[in-house]
Every structure is written in structure tokens, then in C-alpha cells.
All heavy atoms as an XYZ file, in Angstrom:
835
protein
N     -44.809     74.748    -23.387
C     -45.234     73.580    -24.202
C     -46.398     73.024    -23.518
O     -46.400     72.701    -22.364
C     -44.091     72.653    -24.388
C     -44.543     71.334    -25.040
S     -43.381     69.977    -25.150
C     -41.848     70.582    -24.618
N     -47.520     72.812    -24.260
C     -48.706     72.108    -23.705
C     -48.723     70.710    -24.200
O     -48.464     70.354    -25.314
C     -49.946     72.769    -24.266
C     -51.185     72.196    -23.768
C     -52.458     72.941    -24.264
O     -52.394     74.068    -24.801
N     -53.668     72.316    -24.054
N     -49.114     69.701    -23.342
C     -49.148     68.316    -23.597
C     -50.595     67.874    -23.346
O     -51.174     68.254    -22.352
C     -48.187     67.471    -22.776
C     -46.727     67.752    -23.034
C     -45.889     66.881    -22.265
C     -44.415     67.109    -22.537
N     -43.574     66.240    -21.766
N     -51.165     67.037    -24.257
C     -52.468     66.504    -24.130
C     -52.352     64.932    -24.323
O     -51.850     64.477    -25.354
C     -53.399     67.070    -25.087
O     -53.431     68.476    -25.030
C     -54.810     66.519    -25.023
N     -52.851     64.150    -23.363
C     -52.794     62.750    -23.481
C     -53.860     62.292    -24.466
O     -54.968     62.719    -24.463
C     -53.048     62.038    -22.107
N     -53.462     61.344    -25.365
C     -54.370     60.806    -26.431
C     -54.470     59.349    -26.279
O     -54.778     58.644    -27.225
C     -53.741     61.134    -27.848
C     -53.608     62.595    -28.129
C     -52.825     62.754    -29.486
C     -54.812     63.341    -28.085
N     -54.453     58.830    -25.091
C     -54.365     57.373    -24.846
C     -55.603     56.647    -24.919
O     -55.648     55.430    -24.809
C     -53.678     57.140    -23.482
C     -52.176     57.458    -23.481
O     -51.649     57.847    -24.537
N     -51.535     57.307    -22.356
N     -56.687     57.378    -24.998
C     -58.054     56.710    -24.923
C     -58.794     56.593    -26.236
O     -58.633     57.445    -27.088
C     -58.856     57.383    -23.800
C     -58.184     57.402    -22.490
C     -57.461     58.619    -22.085
C     -58.118     56.341    -21.615
C     -56.726     58.654    -20.884
C     -57.377     56.356    -20.460
C     -56.703     57.628    -20.090
N     -59.582     55.582    -26.339
C     -60.539     55.394    -27.390
C     -59.902     55.366    -28.872
O     -60.257     56.127    -29.766
C     -61.586     56.508    -27.402
C     -62.402     56.363    -26.164
O     -62.874     55.350    -25.721
N     -62.716     57.460    -25.492
N     -58.961     54.453    -29.012
C     -58.292     54.373    -30.360
C     -59.051     53.224    -31.045
O     -59.465     52.232    -30.484
C     -56.891     53.915    -30.199
C     -55.938     55.030    -29.770
C     -55.793     55.696    -28.577
C     -55.097     55.758    -30.746
N     -54.917     56.687    -28.726
C     -54.461     56.776    -30.007
C     -54.877     55.657    -32.134
C     -53.587     57.734    -30.566
C     -53.948     56.536    -32.660
C     -53.349     57.518    -31.915
N     -59.240     53.386    -32.366
C     -59.902     52.327    -33.121
C     -58.739     51.347    -33.457
O     -57.669     51.735    -33.701
C     -60.434     52.920    -34.480
C     -61.614     53.868    -34.269
C     -62.007     54.456    -35.494
O     -61.170     54.998    -36.248
N     -63.239     54.574    -35.779
N     -59.095     50.039    -33.454
C     -58.070     49.008    -33.520
C     -58.454     48.048    -34.583
O     -59.606     47.617    -34.712
C     -57.853     48.388    -32.231
C     -56.977     47.169    -32.286
C     -55.573     47.295    -32.457
C     -57.468     45.859    -32.237
C     -54.737     46.176    -32.505
C     -56.683     44.762    -32.297
C     -55.352     44.876    -32.455
N     -57.474     47.438    -35.405
C     -57.751     46.353    -36.308
C     -56.455     45.619    -36.506
O     -55.381     46.195    -36.533
C     -58.198     46.947    -37.626
C     -58.589     45.796    -38.588
C     -59.234     46.257    -39.835
C     -59.658     45.073    -40.714
N     -60.322     45.472    -41.962
N     -56.619     44.293    -36.570
C     -55.551     43.394    -36.919
C     -55.693     42.908    -38.430
O     -56.839     42.633    -38.755
C     -55.536     42.125    -36.007
C     -54.566     41.124    -36.485
C     -54.976     39.778    -35.791
N     -54.092     38.692    -36.347
C     -54.536     37.741    -37.057
N     -55.750     37.661    -37.386
N     -53.692     36.775    -37.527
N     -54.655     42.970    -39.149
C     -54.759     42.479    -40.578
C     -53.913     41.224    -40.724
O     -52.917     41.069    -40.163
C     -54.123     43.547    -41.481
C     -54.776     44.858    -41.377
C     -54.319     45.813    -40.547
C     -55.875     45.134    -42.119
C     -54.968     47.085    -40.454
C     -56.538     46.340    -42.042
C     -56.046     47.322    -41.205
O     -56.674     48.551    -41.123
N     -54.460     40.320    -41.525
C     -53.731     39.119    -41.915
C     -52.844     39.443    -43.121
O     -51.880     38.653    -43.433
C     -54.663     37.972    -42.185
C     -55.406     37.522    -41.021
C     -56.250     36.361    -41.166
O     -56.108     35.638    -42.173
O     -57.144     36.057    -40.327
N     -53.150     40.473    -43.813
C     -52.394     40.973    -44.992
C     -52.159     42.421    -44.854
O     -52.724     43.032    -43.881
C     -53.071     40.589    -46.269
O     -54.309     41.390    -46.348
C     -53.412     39.078    -46.455
N     -51.573     43.096    -45.820
C     -51.419     44.474    -45.834
C     -52.511     45.279    -46.509
O     -52.330     46.215    -47.135
C     -50.065     44.848    -46.424
C     -48.870     44.492    -45.449
O     -49.038     44.471    -44.246
N     -47.747     44.175    -46.026
N     -53.730     44.717    -46.401
C     -54.863     45.292    -47.139
C     -55.225     46.653    -46.530
O     -55.689     47.540    -47.233
C     -56.068     44.388    -47.206
C     -56.640     44.055    -45.830
O     -56.152     44.516    -44.764
O     -57.660     43.251    -45.837
N     -55.135     46.871    -45.185
C     -55.327     48.127    -44.475
C     -56.645     48.809    -44.953
O     -56.683     49.997    -45.110
C     -54.162     49.075    -44.755
C     -52.974     48.592    -44.225
N     -52.060     49.389    -43.569
C     -52.382     47.328    -44.121
C     -51.034     48.706    -43.122
N     -51.186     47.442    -43.487
N     -57.711     48.015    -45.040
C     -59.046     48.533    -45.431
C     -59.882     48.805    -44.130
O     -60.588     48.006    -43.692
C     -59.775     47.571    -46.351
C     -59.067     47.295    -47.630
C     -58.925     48.636    -48.467
O     -59.803     49.411    -48.661
N     -57.715     48.853    -48.940
N     -59.847     50.107    -43.747
C     -60.728     50.509    -42.617
C     -60.398     49.920    -41.278
O     -59.543     49.104    -41.148
N     -61.050     50.359    -40.305
C     -60.911     49.974    -38.837
C     -62.128     49.227    -38.387
O     -63.281     49.466    -38.910
C     -60.655     51.161    -37.934
C     -59.356     51.827    -38.131
C     -59.165     52.894    -38.940
C     -58.312     51.272    -37.441
C     -57.915     53.512    -39.097
C     -57.030     51.835    -37.619
C     -56.831     52.873    -38.428
N     -62.032     48.397    -37.433
C     -63.163     47.773    -36.816
C     -63.762     48.773    -35.830
O     -63.245     49.898    -35.646
C     -62.655     46.540    -35.954
O     -61.823     47.029    -34.891
C     -61.913     45.565    -36.787
N     -64.869     48.409    -35.237
C     -65.571     49.286    -34.261
C     -65.005     49.014    -32.839
O     -65.319     49.676    -31.927
C     -67.025     49.112    -34.237
C     -67.699     49.554    -35.504
C     -69.222     49.474    -35.477
C     -69.789     49.954    -36.792
N     -71.204     49.941    -36.764
N     -63.991     48.104    -32.824
C     -63.350     47.859    -31.521
C     -62.501     49.121    -31.093
O     -61.780     49.575    -31.881
C     -62.477     46.613    -31.642
C     -61.794     46.252    -30.359
C     -61.004     44.969    -30.512
O     -60.927     44.353    -31.572
O     -60.406     44.596    -29.434
N     -62.600     49.436    -29.883
C     -61.728     50.556    -29.414
C     -60.890     49.978    -28.199
O     -61.195     49.122    -27.506
C     -62.541     51.720    -28.847
O     -63.436     51.310    -27.795
C     -63.341     52.396    -30.004
N     -59.715     50.585    -28.135
C     -58.763     50.154    -27.098
C     -58.185     51.429    -26.519
O     -58.120     52.472    -27.167
C     -57.579     49.235    -27.697
C     -58.203     47.974    -28.111
C     -56.839     49.918    -28.813
N     -57.635     51.191    -25.357
C     -56.838     52.335    -24.742
C     -55.374     51.973    -24.832
O     -54.996     50.828    -24.827
C     -57.250     52.492    -23.269
C     -58.695     53.047    -23.179
O     -59.176     53.719    -24.078
O     -59.311     52.810    -22.111
N     -54.455     52.933    -24.778
C     -53.066     52.709    -24.887
C     -52.469     52.949    -23.478
O     -52.994     53.745    -22.689
C     -52.436     53.699    -25.836
C     -53.016     53.686    -27.245
C     -52.254     54.765    -28.143
C     -52.906     52.348    -27.859
N     -51.442     52.128    -23.146
C     -50.727     51.224    -23.984
C     -51.583     49.937    -24.212
O     -52.470     49.556    -23.394
C     -49.512     50.852    -23.143
C     -49.846     51.224    -21.768
C     -50.878     52.269    -21.742
N     -51.410     49.382    -25.334
C     -52.089     48.145    -25.747
C     -51.057     47.208    -26.400
O     -50.183     47.681    -27.149
C     -53.127     48.542    -26.725
C     -53.976     47.471    -27.313
N     -53.807     46.921    -28.551
C     -54.978     46.779    -26.749
C     -54.683     45.987    -28.775
N     -55.378     45.887    -27.612
N     -51.201     45.952    -26.155
C     -50.295     44.993    -26.842
C     -51.010     43.682    -27.076
O     -52.103     43.468    -26.658
C     -48.968     44.901    -26.032
C     -49.273     44.198    -24.642
O     -49.874     43.204    -24.555
N     -48.749     44.872    -23.591
N     -50.280     42.817    -27.820
C     -50.856     41.591    -28.240
C     -51.239     40.652    -27.053
O     -52.048     39.835    -27.195
C     -49.905     40.852    -29.143
N     -50.606     40.760    -25.952
C     -50.906     40.082    -24.829
C     -52.392     40.238    -24.338
O     -53.037     39.410    -23.812
C     -49.932     40.331    -23.650
C     -50.345     39.629    -22.354
C     -48.545     39.957    -23.973
N     -52.884     41.500    -24.600
C     -54.287     41.899    -24.250
C     -55.273     41.207    -25.217
O     -56.450     41.350    -24.952
C     -54.464     43.351    -24.292
C     -53.501     44.038    -23.322
O     -53.189     43.471    -22.287
O     -53.088     45.216    -23.632
N     -54.845     40.674    -26.285
C     -55.859     40.242    -27.300
C     -56.294     38.811    -27.063
O     -55.513     37.957    -26.543
C     -55.138     40.232    -28.725
C     -54.697     41.625    -29.163
C     -53.938     41.553    -30.532
C     -55.873     42.584    -29.359
N     -57.497     38.503    -27.402
C     -58.001     37.096    -27.288
C     -57.194     36.141    -28.118
O     -56.661     36.535    -29.150
C     -59.447     37.222    -27.763
C     -59.719     38.529    -28.136
C     -58.490     39.361    -27.996
N     -57.065     34.909    -27.754
C     -56.273     33.910    -28.494
C     -56.759     33.723    -29.913
O     -55.950     33.419    -30.753
C     -56.352     32.573    -27.722
C     -55.582     32.658    -26.431
C     -55.528     31.235    -25.815
C     -54.974     31.249    -24.430
N     -53.608     31.631    -24.322
N     -58.013     33.944    -30.248
C     -58.479     33.769    -31.557
C     -58.075     34.876    -32.475
O     -58.304     34.815    -33.699
C     -60.026     33.518    -31.700
C     -60.769     34.777    -31.163
O     -60.165     35.721    -30.637
O     -62.008     34.728    -31.380
N     -57.330     35.905    -32.021
C     -56.784     36.858    -32.921
C     -55.572     36.347    -33.691
O     -55.140     36.906    -34.727
C     -56.272     38.068    -32.094
C     -57.247     39.250    -32.077
C     -58.367     39.260    -31.250
C     -57.094     40.344    -32.969
C     -59.303     40.248    -31.247
C     -57.975     41.364    -32.893
C     -59.058     41.323    -32.079
O     -59.901     42.408    -32.085
N     -55.031     35.273    -33.173
C     -53.747     34.746    -33.785
C     -53.945     33.399    -34.546
O     -54.785     32.664    -34.186
C     -52.711     34.584    -32.650
C     -52.348     35.889    -32.122
C     -53.000     36.227    -30.829
C     -51.494     36.767    -32.625
C     -52.755     37.425    -30.268
C     -51.244     38.061    -32.043
C     -51.848     38.311    -30.885
N     -53.305     33.294    -35.631
C     -53.269     32.078    -36.415
C     -51.886     31.563    -36.612
O     -51.009     32.309    -36.908
C     -53.892     32.530    -37.874
C     -53.959     31.297    -38.796
O     -53.183     30.334    -38.595
O     -54.797     31.324    -39.651
N     -51.683     30.374    -36.218
C     -50.262     29.840    -36.256
C     -49.563     29.922    -37.580
O     -48.377     29.935    -37.709
C     -50.265     28.385    -35.731
C     -50.623     28.237    -34.276
C     -50.676     26.810    -33.854
O     -50.229     25.935    -34.613
O     -51.255     26.559    -32.795
N     -50.364     30.089    -38.731
C     -49.710     30.223    -39.958
C     -49.228     31.605    -40.246
O     -48.495     31.918    -41.277
C     -50.663     29.737    -41.096
O     -51.858     30.640    -41.103
C     -51.177     28.329    -40.890
N     -49.713     32.603    -39.540
C     -49.266     34.038    -39.749
C     -47.944     34.263    -39.041
O     -47.914     34.042    -37.748
C     -50.403     34.970    -39.299
C     -51.684     34.722    -40.116
C     -49.898     36.415    -39.462
C     -52.832     35.391    -39.611
N     -47.020     34.752    -39.758
C     -45.722     35.052    -39.029
C     -45.508     36.471    -38.651
O     -44.836     36.865    -37.773
C     -44.565     34.570    -39.864
O     -44.599     35.218    -41.182
C     -44.584     33.022    -40.004
N     -46.176     37.409    -39.422
C     -46.066     38.839    -39.155
C     -47.463     39.518    -39.176
O     -47.966     39.775    -40.233
C     -45.179     39.519    -40.190
C     -43.756     39.019    -40.185
N     -42.841     39.286    -39.217
C     -43.136     38.081    -41.057
C     -41.710     38.611    -39.486
N     -41.874     37.844    -40.566
N     -47.918     39.769    -38.032
C     -49.267     40.378    -37.946
C     -49.040     41.860    -38.108
O     -48.050     42.393    -37.740
C     -49.881     40.202    -36.552
C     -50.380     38.701    -36.455
O     -50.661     38.049    -37.473
O     -50.358     38.200    -35.336
N     -50.019     42.547    -38.684
C     -50.029     43.977    -38.873
C     -51.267     44.548    -38.070
O     -52.336     44.050    -38.242
C     -50.196     44.316    -40.390
C     -50.290     45.790    -40.529
C     -49.002     43.836    -41.162
N     -50.952     45.501    -37.159
C     -51.996     46.071    -36.429
C     -52.103     47.557    -36.755
O     -51.071     48.272    -36.923
C     -51.616     45.853    -34.916
C     -51.505     44.480    -34.483
C     -50.329     43.894    -34.454
C     -52.617     43.745    -34.100
C     -50.164     42.517    -34.045
C     -52.543     42.441    -33.704
C     -51.244     41.869    -33.647
N     -53.283     48.070    -36.848
C     -53.460     49.460    -37.158
C     -54.261     50.102    -35.934
O     -55.216     49.549    -35.464
C     -54.249     49.681    -38.360
O     -53.476     49.338    -39.445
N     -53.924     51.310    -35.650
C     -54.563     52.137    -34.663
C     -54.996     53.410    -35.293
O     -54.206     53.992    -36.056
C     -53.674     52.377    -33.456
C     -53.297     51.145    -32.660
C     -52.238     50.338    -33.140
C     -53.988     50.749    -31.604
C     -51.823     49.201    -32.408
C     -53.611     49.661    -30.822
C     -52.566     48.896    -31.293
O     -52.293     47.665    -30.642
N     -56.276     53.836    -35.070
C     -56.597     55.173    -35.653
C     -57.379     55.988    -34.582
O     -57.995     55.491    -33.663
N     -57.355     57.282    -34.805
C     -57.928     58.191    -33.839
C     -58.318     59.508    -34.559
O     -57.549     60.004    -35.423
C     -57.013     58.493    -32.696
C     -57.651     59.385    -31.649
C     -56.878     59.323    -30.386
C     -57.491     59.957    -29.219
N     -58.557     59.195    -28.703
N     -59.578     59.956    -34.288
C     -59.907     61.284    -34.832
C     -59.545     62.300    -33.813
O     -59.850     62.253    -32.589
C     -61.399     61.310    -34.987
O     -61.747     60.285    -35.930
C     -61.908     62.594    -35.546
N     -58.821     63.369    -34.300
C     -58.417     64.416    -33.407
C     -59.174     65.645    -33.812
O     -59.309     65.956    -34.985
C     -56.882     64.712    -33.582
C     -55.978     63.573    -33.157
C     -54.513     63.932    -33.487
C     -56.140     63.196    -31.758
N     -59.577     66.465    -32.822
C     -60.272     67.683    -33.072
C     -59.349     68.817    -32.700
O     -59.353     69.142    -31.521
C     -61.595     67.733    -32.366
C     -62.432     68.955    -32.658
O     -62.217     69.584    -33.721
O     -63.343     69.286    -31.902
N     -58.590     69.366    -33.650
C     -57.663     70.391    -33.364
C     -58.184     71.755    -33.861
O     -58.528     71.851    -35.047
C     -56.327     70.122    -34.023
C     -55.536     68.853    -33.457
C     -54.311     68.608    -34.301
C     -55.201     68.934    -32.021
N     -57.990     72.759    -33.093
C     -58.157     74.143    -33.581
C     -56.780     74.656    -33.723
O     -56.252     75.340    -32.785
C     -58.975     74.918    -32.597
C     -60.505     74.543    -32.434
O     -60.991     74.164    -33.459
N     -60.935     74.373    -31.319
N     -56.150     74.384    -34.914
C     -54.762     74.745    -35.061
C     -54.526     76.252    -35.176
O     -55.285     76.891    -35.819
C     -54.158     74.040    -36.401
C     -53.839     72.528    -36.124
C     -53.217     72.080    -37.378
C     -51.783     72.502    -37.539
N     -51.072     71.805    -38.663
N     -53.433     76.623    -34.430
C     -53.032     77.949    -34.514
C     -51.917     77.922    -35.573
O     -50.859     77.238    -35.385
C     -52.497     78.453    -33.179
C     -51.908     79.890    -33.233
O     -51.481     80.357    -34.225
N     -51.871     80.457    -32.047
N     -51.945     78.748    -36.679
C     -50.935     78.621    -37.706
C     -49.553     79.074    -37.262
O     -48.576     78.761    -37.893
C     -51.478     79.535    -38.785
C     -52.493     80.335    -38.182
C     -53.037     79.597    -37.038
N     -49.479     79.715    -36.134
C     -48.247     80.102    -35.571
C     -47.622     79.150    -34.602
O     -46.507     79.368    -34.107
C     -48.355     81.524    -34.854
C     -48.798     82.557    -35.839
C     -48.962     83.936    -35.211
O     -48.372     84.136    -34.066
O     -49.635     84.743    -35.741
N     -48.269     77.975    -34.407
C     -47.698     76.914    -33.550
C     -47.389     75.711    -34.369
O     -47.926     75.521    -35.364
C     -48.685     76.663    -32.448
C     -48.905     77.779    -31.445
C     -49.755     77.289    -30.299
C     -49.894     78.362    -29.311
N     -50.702     77.960    -28.095
N     -46.461     74.859    -33.732
C     -46.239     73.587    -34.378
C     -46.778     72.524    -33.483
O     -46.862     72.637    -32.250
C     -44.605     73.375    -34.449
C     -44.080     74.413    -35.446
C     -42.462     74.334    -35.418
N     -42.101     73.124    -36.008
C     -40.866     72.654    -35.873
N     -39.931     73.291    -35.272
N     -40.552     71.469    -36.414
N     -47.303     71.419    -34.095
C     -47.909     70.345    -33.340
C     -47.199     69.017    -33.557
O     -46.899     68.717    -34.730
C     -49.413     70.235    -33.700
C     -50.188     71.515    -33.365
C     -50.188     72.534    -34.276
C     -50.881     71.519    -32.245
C     -50.893     73.724    -33.881
C     -51.623     72.654    -31.858
C     -51.687     73.702    -32.722
O     -52.382     74.865    -32.328
N     -46.948     68.296    -32.508
C     -46.257     67.056    -32.631
C     -47.096     65.945    -31.914
O     -47.789     66.265    -30.968
C     -44.930     67.060    -31.993
C     -43.953     67.996    -32.686
C     -43.949     69.381    -32.460
C     -43.014     67.492    -33.611
C     -43.092     70.190    -33.029
C     -42.131     68.386    -34.231
C     -42.172     69.710    -33.960
N     -46.933     64.736    -32.327
C     -47.547     63.612    -31.604
C     -46.301     62.726    -31.075
O     -45.332     62.473    -31.953
C     -48.521     62.772    -32.400
C     -49.231     61.756    -31.506
C     -47.908     62.131    -33.684
C     -50.479     61.207    -32.057
N     -46.253     62.420    -29.863
C     -45.202     61.691    -29.296
C     -45.586     60.279    -28.919
O     -46.646     60.043    -28.323
C     -44.822     62.361    -27.939
C     -43.707     61.705    -27.182
N     -42.381     61.907    -27.464
C     -43.814     60.832    -26.182
C     -41.720     61.161    -26.739
N     -42.438     60.534    -25.818
N     -44.882     59.276    -29.478
C     -45.118     57.904    -29.233
C     -44.088     57.381    -28.294
O     -42.942     57.603    -28.522
C     -45.028     57.122    -30.574
C     -46.065     57.501    -31.536
C     -45.805     58.458    -32.445
C     -47.363     56.842    -31.605
C     -46.727     58.868    -33.443
C     -48.309     57.251    -32.508
C     -47.985     58.225    -33.363
N     -44.492     56.725    -27.182
C     -43.545     56.283    -26.189
C     -43.095     54.858    -26.374
O     -42.121     54.473    -25.782
C     -44.120     56.421    -24.790
C     -44.322     57.927    -24.417
C     -44.809     58.129    -23.054
O     -45.105     57.186    -22.331
O     -44.915     59.287    -22.645
N     -43.905     54.053    -27.091
C     -43.437     52.626    -27.191
C     -44.132     51.919    -28.303
O     -45.255     51.331    -28.004
N     -43.685     51.978    -29.546
C     -44.343     51.281    -30.609
C     -43.320     50.262    -31.080
O     -42.289     50.533    -31.283
C     -44.728     52.290    -31.745
C     -45.331     51.581    -32.931
C     -45.554     53.407    -31.240
N     -43.853     48.999    -31.278
C     -42.936     47.944    -31.650
C     -42.706     47.860    -33.151
O     -43.647     48.052    -33.887
C     -43.489     46.577    -31.111
C     -42.616     45.419    -31.338
S     -41.008     45.744    -30.573
C     -40.137     44.461    -31.312
N     -41.526     47.591    -33.543
C     -41.088     47.241    -34.820
C     -41.281     48.328    -35.897
O     -40.646     49.370    -35.644
C     -41.885     45.927    -35.334
O     -41.275     45.353    -36.446
N     -42.018     48.175    -36.918
C     -42.193     49.276    -37.945
C     -43.516     50.074    -37.706
O     -44.481     49.499    -37.497
C     -42.240     48.564    -39.341
C     -40.996     47.762    -39.732
C     -39.935     48.636    -39.926
O     -40.019     49.810    -40.497
O     -38.695     48.218    -39.642
N     -43.333     51.384    -37.746
C     -44.496     52.243    -37.597
C     -44.594     53.226    -38.678
O     -43.616     53.878    -39.124
C     -44.368     53.033    -36.215
O     -44.319     52.060    -35.244
C     -45.653     53.871    -35.999
N     -45.760     53.436    -39.232
C     -46.049     54.373    -40.338
C     -47.240     55.343    -39.680
O     -48.263     54.744    -39.354
C     -46.429     53.830    -41.643
C     -46.704     54.886    -42.652
C     -45.359     52.885    -42.140
N     -47.036     56.618    -39.755
C     -47.984     57.557    -39.241
C     -48.624     58.362    -40.391
O     -47.952     58.894    -41.220
C     -47.417     58.496    -38.268
C     -48.375     59.447    -37.710
C     -46.674     57.722    -37.125
N     -49.941     58.196    -40.495
C     -50.792     58.965    -41.555
C     -51.635     60.034    -40.837
O     -52.180     59.767    -39.755
C     -51.620     58.015    -42.358
C     -50.845     57.106    -43.209
N     -50.486     55.862    -42.850
C     -50.352     57.247    -44.531
C     -49.744     55.309    -43.815
N     -49.672     56.124    -44.804
N     -51.915     61.115    -41.493
C     -52.906     62.085    -41.140
C     -53.693     62.445    -42.345
O     -53.134     62.982    -43.295
C     -52.212     63.347    -40.486
C     -53.129     64.469    -40.095
C     -54.009     64.043    -38.985
C     -52.317     65.689    -39.794
N     -54.984     62.150    -42.230
C     -55.885     62.418    -43.383
C     -55.373     61.819    -44.649
O     -55.443     62.433    -45.782
C     -56.146     63.817    -43.535
C     -56.868     64.463    -42.333
O     -57.597     63.801    -41.697
N     -56.565     65.735    -42.040
N     -54.793     60.618    -44.620
C     -54.357     59.959    -45.833
C     -52.908     60.316    -46.266
O     -52.456     59.785    -47.202
N     -52.299     61.302    -45.538
C     -50.902     61.689    -45.928
C     -49.985     61.048    -44.978
O     -50.087     61.085    -43.714
C     -50.874     63.253    -45.779
C     -49.467     63.686    -46.043
C     -51.838     63.943    -46.680
N     -48.887     60.418    -45.555
C     -47.860     59.791    -44.793
C     -47.008     60.905    -44.155
O     -46.365     61.656    -44.827
C     -47.043     58.928    -45.672
C     -46.007     58.185    -44.898
O     -45.523     58.501    -43.899
N     -45.538     57.019    -45.475
N     -47.013     60.963    -42.832
C     -46.180     61.972    -42.076
C     -44.828     61.560    -41.818
O     -43.899     62.278    -41.523
C     -46.900     62.357    -40.843
C     -48.268     63.045    -40.904
C     -48.762     63.468    -39.566
C     -48.200     64.236    -41.787
N     -44.589     60.195    -41.766
C     -43.306     59.717    -41.396
C     -43.413     58.233    -40.956
O     -44.511     57.720    -40.786
N     -42.269     57.701    -40.611
C     -42.224     56.360    -40.069
C     -41.038     56.201    -39.106
O     -40.253     57.078    -39.029
C     -42.080     55.348    -41.200
C     -40.853     55.555    -42.116
C     -40.987     54.630    -43.415
O     -41.998     54.514    -43.946
N     -39.815     54.085    -43.726
N     -41.174     55.094    -38.362
C     -40.147     54.828    -37.370
C     -39.878     53.253    -37.316
O     -40.794     52.515    -37.354
C     -40.672     55.224    -36.059
C     -39.780     54.940    -34.859
N     -38.617     55.634    -34.582
C     -39.926     53.941    -33.916
C     -38.029     55.058    -33.444
N     -38.819     54.058    -33.161
N     -38.581     52.963    -37.189
C     -38.278     51.510    -37.070
C     -37.473     51.404    -35.762
O     -36.643     52.235    -35.336
C     -37.245     51.189    -38.209
O     -37.857     51.231    -39.413
N     -37.816     50.415    -35.006
C     -37.188     50.145    -33.811
C     -38.173     49.739    -32.649
O     -39.270     50.362    -32.613
N     -37.874     48.780    -31.793
C     -38.794     48.375    -30.912
C     -38.797     49.198    -29.665
O     -37.850     49.378    -28.995
N     -39.994     49.721    -29.348
C     -40.287     50.374    -28.079
C     -39.473     51.568    -27.773
O     -39.247     51.932    -26.647
C     -40.246     49.345    -26.866
C     -41.161     48.253    -27.047
C     -40.761     46.893    -27.184
C     -42.554     48.408    -27.090
C     -41.600     45.914    -27.360
C     -43.477     47.356    -27.273
C     -42.977     46.134    -27.356
O     -43.831     45.091    -27.544
N     -38.929     52.274    -28.702
C     -38.227     53.466    -28.518
C     -39.118     54.684    -28.821
O     -39.844     54.704    -29.809
C     -36.926     53.524    -29.451
O     -37.331     53.440    -30.743
C     -35.954     52.433    -29.066
N     -39.082     55.716    -28.016
C     -39.884     56.905    -28.226
C     -39.498     57.614    -29.461
O     -38.294     57.700    -29.875
C     -39.705     57.726    -26.978
C     -38.611     57.078    -26.191
C     -38.216     55.805    -26.785
N     -40.470     58.288    -30.046
C     -40.252     59.221    -31.255
C     -41.381     60.167    -31.404
O     -42.484     59.942    -30.826
C     -40.095     58.323    -32.542
C     -41.238     57.642    -32.948
C     -42.063     58.205    -33.934
C     -41.628     56.402    -32.405
C     -43.186     57.483    -34.433
C     -42.779     55.721    -32.840
C     -43.568     56.297    -33.901
N     -41.169     61.230    -32.110
C     -42.170     62.184    -32.417
C     -42.336     62.422    -33.902
O     -41.371     62.274    -34.660
C     -41.780     63.569    -31.704
C     -41.848     63.472    -30.210
C     -41.535     64.814    -29.595
O     -40.865     65.719    -30.334
O     -41.810     65.026    -28.436
N     -43.578     62.787    -34.269
C     -43.916     63.113    -35.651
C     -44.631     64.473    -35.618
O     -45.499     64.656    -34.819
C     -44.833     62.045    -36.319
C     -44.101     60.657    -36.346
C     -45.315     62.523    -37.651
C     -43.184     60.482    -37.550
N     -44.229     65.376    -36.504
C     -44.890     66.669    -36.567
C     -46.242     66.485    -37.409
O     -46.233     65.880    -38.436
C     -44.040     67.668    -37.216
C     -44.629     69.064    -37.159
C     -43.734     70.222    -37.504
O     -42.502     69.923    -37.854
O     -44.143     71.376    -37.374
N     -47.293     67.069    -36.884
C     -48.557     66.972    -37.512
C     -48.691     68.114    -38.595
O     -48.293     69.168    -38.316
C     -49.759     67.052    -36.569
C     -49.808     65.949    -35.456
C     -50.915     66.248    -34.586
C     -49.842     64.553    -36.155
């Protein structure tokens, strides 16, 4: 089994609603959490912030192999998309999970 770290240069965006329209040009490295964000990211009237992380992967897929992405600590509700296709979701705070690409 080959492992490749994908922790660097993720596109990041905070949403005040579930509009999910695009990413900002801001990039972050993982692990990343709200403690790292400037105070002006938060509004006292917002009770549930939605954060999106995006990354472009350059894979030369071998059709005879299976590919998974392993998440070590994602808080609350997570939905994973690849090229607009929902690959799966995970509920639970900071528990590891994998999604097949």
C-alpha cells in the first residue's frame, strides 16, 4: 500500500449559508481549525458555520488499483465530492474515516 500526504495547499472558504459557491483564493495547510482563523471570520449571529476545503489532485489512475482518501480528524458533518459527484459522507467529531475515490 502506498500513502501520499495531501495536507498542503487546500483551498478554503467559510459560508454563512449553504450556498457553496466556489472557493476563495485563500489556501491553508491541514490540520486546520477555527482557532487558526481571524476573529472577523465569525459573526455572533451565526450558530452553525459551514467550511469547505477543496484540492486539485493529479492522479494517473491505474484501473487495476483502488484509491482511497483517509481523513484523520474532521469535525461534525462531512460530505466528500470528486468532480461534482458525492462520494460519501461522515458524521462524528474527529473520528478517522476513508472514502474511495
